[in-house]
BAVEXRO-705067 format. One record per residue (C-alpha): x, y negated, z negated; residue in one letter. Coordinates in steps of 0.5 Angstrom, whole numbers, padded with zeros to 4 digits, always signed. Layout:
BEGIN
XYZA;...
END
This chain:
BEGIN
+0014+0005-0012X;+0021+0001-0010X;+0021+0003-0003X;+0023-0002+0003X;+0023-0003+0010X;+0029-0007+0014X;+0028-0012+0019X;+0034-0011+0024X;+0035-0013+0031X;+0040-0017+0035X;+0042-0024+0033X;+0036-0029+0036X;+0031-0024+0037X;+0026-0027+0032X;+0028-0023+0026X;+0028-0028+0021X;+0022-0032+0024X;+0018-0025+0023X;+0020-0025+0016X;+0018-0032+0015X;+0011-0030+0018X;+0011-0024+0013X;+0013-0028+0007X;+0010-0035+0008X;+0017-0037+0005X;+0022-0042+0009X;+0028-0037+0010X;+0033-0040+0015X;+0031-0038+0022X;+0036-0043+0026X;+0038-0042+0034X;+0045-0039+0032X;+0048-0032+0031X;+0049-0029+0024X;+0044-0035+0021X;+0042-0029+0016X;+0048-0026+0012X;+0046-0024+0006X;+0039-0020+0006X;+0033-0024+0004X;+0027-0020+0001X;+0020-0021+0001X;+0014-0017-0003X;+0008-0017+0002X;+0001-0015+0001X;-0003-0010+0005X;-0009-0013+0008X;-0014-0008+0006X;-0022-0010+0007X;-0024-0004+0003X;-0021-0008-0003X;-0026-0014-0002X;-0032-0009-0001X;-0030-0005-0008X;-0029-0012-0011X;-0036-0015-0009X;-0040-0008-0011X;-0036-0008-0018X;-0036-0016-0019X;-0029-0015-0020X;-0025-0022-0023X;-0019-0020-0019X;-0017-0017-0013X;-0010-0014-0013X;-0007-0011-0006X;-0002-0005-0005X;+0005-0008-0003X;+0011-0007+0002X;+0018-0009+0001X;+0021-0012+0007X;+0028-0014+0008X;+0031-0019+0013X;+0038-0016+0015X;+0043-0020+0019X;+0043-0019+0026X;+0048-0014+0029X;+0052-0014+0036X;+0056-0009+0040X;+0062-0006+0036X;+0058-0007+0029X;+0060+0000+0027X;+0068-0002+0028X;+0067-0008+0024X;+0065-0013+0030X;+0061-0019+0027X;+0058-0017+0021X;+0057-0010+0023X;+0059-0007+0016X;+0055-0011+0012X;+0049-0010+0017X;+0050-0002+0017X;+0051-0002+0009X;+0044-0006+0008X;+0041-0001+0013X;+0043+0005+0009X;+0040+0002+0003X;+0033+0001+0006X;+0027+0007+0007X;+0025+0005+0014X;+0027+0001+0020X;+0023-0005+0024X;+0027-0006+0030X;+0025-0013+0033X;+0026-0013+0040X;+0026-0019+0044X;+0022-0019+0051X;+0020-0027+0051X;+0024-0031+0055X;+0026-0038+0053X;+0032-0042+0055X;+0032-0046+0049X;+0034-0040+0045X;+0040-0037+0047X;+0041-0029+0048X;+0047-0026+0045X;+0048-0022+0051X;+0046-0028+0056X;+0040-0025+0059X;+0034-0022+0056X;+0034-0014+0057X;+0030-0010+0051X;+0032-0003+0053X;+0039-0005+0053X;+0038-0009+0046X;+0035-0002+0043X;+0041+0002+0046X;+0046-0003+0043X;+0043-0002+0036X;+0041+0005+0036X;+0048+0007+0039X;+0052+0003+0033X;+0048+0007+0028X;+0049+0013+0032X;+0057+0012+0032X;+0056+0011+0024X;+0052+0017+0023X;+0057+0021+0028X;+0063+0019+0023X;+0059+0021+0017X;+0057+0028+0020X;+0064+0029+0022X;+0067+0028+0015X;+0061+0032+0012X;+0063+0038+0017X;+0070+0038+0015X;+0068+0038+0008X;+0063+0044+0009X;+0068+0048+0013X;+0073+0048+0007X;+0067+0050+0002X;+0065+0056+0007X;+0071+0059+0007X;+0070+0061+0000X;+0062+0061+0000X;+0059+0064+0005X;+0052+0061+0004X;+0055+0054+0006X;+0055+0057+0013X;+0048+0055+0015X;+0049+0048+0013X;+0055+0048+0017X;+0051+0050+0023X;+0045+0045+0022X;+0051+0039+0021X;+0054+0041+0028X;+0047+0041+0031X;+0045+0034+0029X;+0052+0032+0031X;+0051+0035+0038X;+0044+0031+0039X;+0047+0025+0036X;+0053+0025+0041X;+0047+0026+0047X;+0044+0020+0044X;+0038+0023+0040X;+0037+0020+0033X;+0037+0024+0027X;+0030+0024+0026X;+0028+0026+0033X;+0032+0033+0032X;+0028+0039+0032X;+0029+0047+0031X;+0025+0053+0029X;+0026+0053+0022X;+0025+0045+0021X;+0024+0045+0014X;+0031+0047+0013X;+0033+0042+0017X;+0029+0036+0014X;+0031+0038+0007X;+0039+0038+0009X;+0038+0031+0013X;+0035+0028+0007X;+0042+0030+0003X;+0046+0026+0009X;+0043+0019+0008X;+0044+0018+0016X;+0042+0011+0019X;+0038+0015+0025X;+0034+0019+0020X;+0030+0013+0018X;+0023+0012+0021X;+0023+0007+0026X;+0018+0002+0028X;+0019-0002+0034X;+0017-0009+0034X;+0016-0013+0041X;+0017-0020+0041X;+0013-0023+0047X;+0010-0029+0048X;+0002-0029+0046X;+0000-0031+0053X;+0003-0024+0056X;+0000-0020+0051X;-0006-0016+0054X;-0009-0009+0053X;-0005-0006+0059X;+0002-0008+0056X;+0003-0003+0051X;+0003+0003+0056X;+0008-0002+0060X;+0013-0003+0055X;+0013+0005+0053X;+0015+0006+0060X;+0020+0000+0060X;+0023+0002+0054X;+0023+0010+0055X;+0019+0011+0048X;+0015+0017+0047X;+0007+0016+0047X;+0005+0015+0040X;+0011+0012+0038X;+0010+0006+0032X;+0010+0000+0037X;+0007-0007+0035X;+0007-0012+0040X;+0007-0019+0037X;+0009-0027+0038X;+0013-0028+0032X;+0012-0036+0033X;+0004-0035+0033X;+0005-0031+0027X;+0008-0037+0024X;+0003-0041+0026X;-0003-0036+0023X;+0001-0036+0017X;-0001-0043+0015X;-0008-0043+0017X;-0014-0041+0013X;-0017-0034+0014X;-0023-0036+0018X;-0018-0041+0022X;-0014-0035+0024X;-0020-0031+0026X;-0022-0037+0031X;-0014-0037+0034X;-0014-0030+0035X;-0021-0030+0039X;-0018-0035+0043X;-0012-0031+0045X;-0017-0025+0046X;-0014-0021+0040X;-0018-0017+0035X;-0014-0016+0029X;-0007-0020+0027X;-0001-0016+0030X;+0002-0018+0023X;-0003-0014+0019X;-0002-0008+0024X;+0006-0008+0023X;+0005-0008+0015X;+0000-0002+0016X;+0005+0002+0020X;+0010+0000+0015X;+0006+0003+0010X;+0005+0009+0014X;+0012+0010+0016X;+0014+0010+0009X;+0009+0016+0008X;+0005+0012+0003X;-0003+0012+0002X;-0007+0008-0003X;-0012+0010-0008X;-0017+0005-0012X;-0019+0003-0018X;-0025-0001-0019X;-0029-0005-0025X;-0031-0011-0028X;-0023-0014-0029X;-0020-0012-0022X;-0021-0008-0016X;-0014-0005-0015X;-0010-0001-0009X;-0005+0003-0012X;+0001+0006-0008X;+0003+0014-0008X;+0007+0018-0003X;+0002+0023+0001X;+0001+0029-0003X;+0002+0027-0010X;-0003+0030-0015X;-0007+0026-0020X;-0002+0026-0025X;+0003+0023-0021X;-0002+0018-0019X;-0004+0017-0027X;+0003+0015-0028X;+0003+0010-0023X;-0002+0006-0027X;+0001+0008-0034X;+0005+0013-0036X;+0001+0014-0042X;-0005+0016-0038X;-0001+0022-0035X;+0002+0024-0041X;-0005+0024-0045X;-0009+0026-0038X;-0016+0030-0039X;-0019+0029-0033X;-0021+0024-0027X;-0027+0022-0024X;-0026+0022-0016X;-0031+0018-0011X;-0029+0018-0004X;-0029+0011-0001X;-0034+0011+0004X;-0039+0014-0002X;-0037+0009-0007X;-0039+0004-0002X;-0046+0007+0001X;-0048+0009-0006X;-0046+0002-0009X;-0041+0004-0014X;-0040+0008-0020X;-0047+0008-0023X;-0051+0010-0017X;-0045+0015-0015X;-0046+0019-0022X;-0054+0019-0021X;-0053+0022-0014X;-0048+0027-0016X;-0042+0024-0011X;-0037+0024-0017X;-0032+0030-0017X;-0029+0031-0024X;-0022+0034-0022X;-0016+0037-0026X;-0009+0036-0026X;-0007+0040-0020X;-0012+0035-0015X;-0008+0032-0009X;-0010+0025-0009X;-0013+0023-0002X;-0012+0016+0002X;-0018+0012+0000X;-0020+0016-0007X;-0023+0011-0012X;-0021+0014-0019X;-0023+0013-0026X;-0017+0017-0031X;-0020+0020-0037X;-0015+0020-0042X;-0014+0021-0050X;-0010+0014-0051X;
END
């Protein structure tokens, strides 16, 4: 699936450093604004321990993980919506991605200059989101003008005018489009999709902080400090540490994480959170040749899943064998799952669940 996550933020907050850690590629990350002009793109594997277990059970020759595409977008400055800095490029590149990772600097380092001369995470978030809101406000004002003209001859357009004005009112109050709710929310969500608003994209906040300050209490402190909601997608990491970890073998990574009291690598949390923000799930195929994670949208049917593997599988679909991941591991593979009745034979209307192990039956 060709879906992407845009990494955004002010200059010198650690965007390109984070991107380098994700891709283990040498993308420029110098200490000056606008080092990144054209966006760099990287396809990042989703670290999933379930795949390794499936491969071990089936003695698979290869392991092929699911992936997420990240795009490193040029740093934004105040006034971007009016063309300041690389504002127009920045905002047009955001429009092309499906979700946003907003990198926010919390670390202090006199050697790394801040574009506003002082580190202030809440102000930085407001700067970025204000520029996006201004651009969306301009888009909505134009849209409302067009809809109002259409409504003179088509009374069914009236509801769209009301929805557009509701969004505009909320944007003017500083509310992002994806946070706007109303009683008939389904209509609003469908209408928002047609508008392609910048502030309607799922947002993940990445707080770039020195690893020495990362502890179990910091999450709650940052939620309050940045005025974010409980449950907001928030990842705290040290981008420099992630670069160091990316150069190490897996066992060495685990040792370094233990030194800093971290159970899981924050970068892996970010990749998983990004996958979730895009509304994606994984299903698995497992056999001697490969154990593989396939990416589909949450709610997709087995026919849609079959098409991801191969179009012929969908066109010539007969049925599918489905085993829950937990059962597949507990009963040690296809053979025992069949003996114990853990395999479910499903038809074309079956909705695939996260972690399903799938075998497509087809007549090709």
